[in-house]
C-alpha positions, 0 to 999 in steps of 0.5 A: 326618535327613530321611527321619525328619523327613518321615515324622513330618510325614506322620503328623501330617498324617494325626493332624490331619485330619478325614479318613481319611488313610493314610501308606505307605512302601516297605521295600527289602529287602536281597538278599544283603547279604554280597555284596562285588562292586559291579557285582552290588550295582547290579543287586541294587539294581534288583531291590530298588528293584522290590520296594520299589515293587511293595509300594507298590503293594499298599499303595495297593490296600489303602487305596484306600477311604481318604479319602487315601493319601500315599506317603512317597517314591519313585524315578521310574524305578520308580513304574510298578510301584506304578502296575501293582501298585495295579491303576492306582489313583491317585485318592486318591494323593499322593507325597512327592518328595525329589530327583525334581524335580531328576532330572527337570529334568536328565533328559529321560526322567525329565522325560517320566515325571514328567509321565506320572504326573501324567496317570496322576492322582498328586499331587505333594507338592513341597517348599519353598513353591513349584511353579514347579519344575513349571512349568519341567518343562512343567506348565501352571497348571492342572495345577500346581493339582493338586499341593501345595507345603509348607516344609521342616520345621525341629526345634529341638534342645536341646543339653542333651539330647545324649549325646556321646561322650567323644572328640567332647567332648575334640575340641570343648572342644580349641576353646578358642581364641576364634575363630568356627567354620566347619563342613563337616558331613555325609556325604562324597558326590560331589555335596556337592563335599566335597573341593574345599570343604574345599581352599576353607576351608582357604585362607580359614581364616587369611585370615578367622580362623576355626577350621575343624570337619570333622564326618563319619562317614568321613574317608578321602575327605581322606587326601591333605589336610592337616588339622592346622589343622582340628578332626575329629569323627566324626559317626557318632552322631546326637548327635555329629552335632548336638554338631558343628553346635551347636559352630559359628557357621556351616556352609558347603555347596557343592552341585553344581548338577546335583544340588541346584538343585531340592532342599532341604538336610537338613544346613542344616535341621539346622544351623538347628534347632541356631541355626547360620547356613548359607551355601549356593549361591543355588538356588532352594529353598535360598534359600526354605529360608534366607530364609523367614520370616526370614534364617538364613543367606547365599547366594552365586552362585559359588565366587568369592563364597564368601569374602565370603559367609562373612565376611557370615555370621560378622557375623550370629553372635549378638547373643544378642537375634537372634530370626530362629531363634526365628521360623523354628522357629515358622513351620517347626515340624512342627506348623504345616507339618502344620496347612498341608498338612492344609488343603491336602490336605482341600481336594483331597479336597473338589474330588474328591468 
């Protein structure tokens, strides 16, 4: 859900500003979608990204007369095509980073490219209220001042608005055992260590006396694991996904440090939007995401600490009078963050005039 939230946020910035701001995004074409060969698909992916970034460059050139142009996401390796096809125009261009800082931190070539784009004049929109990752990439304080940070937004989810499939209702209603519910929710990807995390949770389930709920769109990766003691819900639909998050008391994330140390989590934001506490690794951006302005989760430093973290998180589970989530929603609403981001961009516009 992250891209949609970001795109909405940037458009709200454009709406709220007294300046003329354009929000653009690239459209990656799907070349030969029926092609099955994995190697050829990877080669085609490169061409698709090149075309996407060429289109971004053309859009920048078309909107260069605006007060600011906000680019919704980019790939570090391919932004050079945007630069070239905008005829090297960067004066009023802001690029929203998703995973780019994280990649640059672990890859010296991408780190160099990230710095070069700064020298070209691009301004970065960096997640989660801190520009310290740029300092760790070798940016000076003066260079950092050219860029903008903002908090990850949270959308409050109203459970009554969800249309849940009959199968999901049966599975979620089968959780009639009066146990607290721990979820492993989201798409299965290697950097999320889903299989390893599942095995850890199955071992802790009886010890901590919770019911394990697994929500994903593809269970094939778990085919070798005995899931008899867990509730499985297919989250291919958006409503089923949020229904599973709503049904959990906490969710557990166990991301790979090399992929997520300088990233926020869209799943964490979605869980917080359903008043569900989050347990996740103690990485800088996710730490801020869970603890500002109020605590809505528990951090752990190592997998050996996961048991204690889950136990602490389960102890947080309502009291109904708990106002932590409401405070979180107010501070991290798209409207609130858009206002703050608008002011920052307007300050940059004034400085550049």
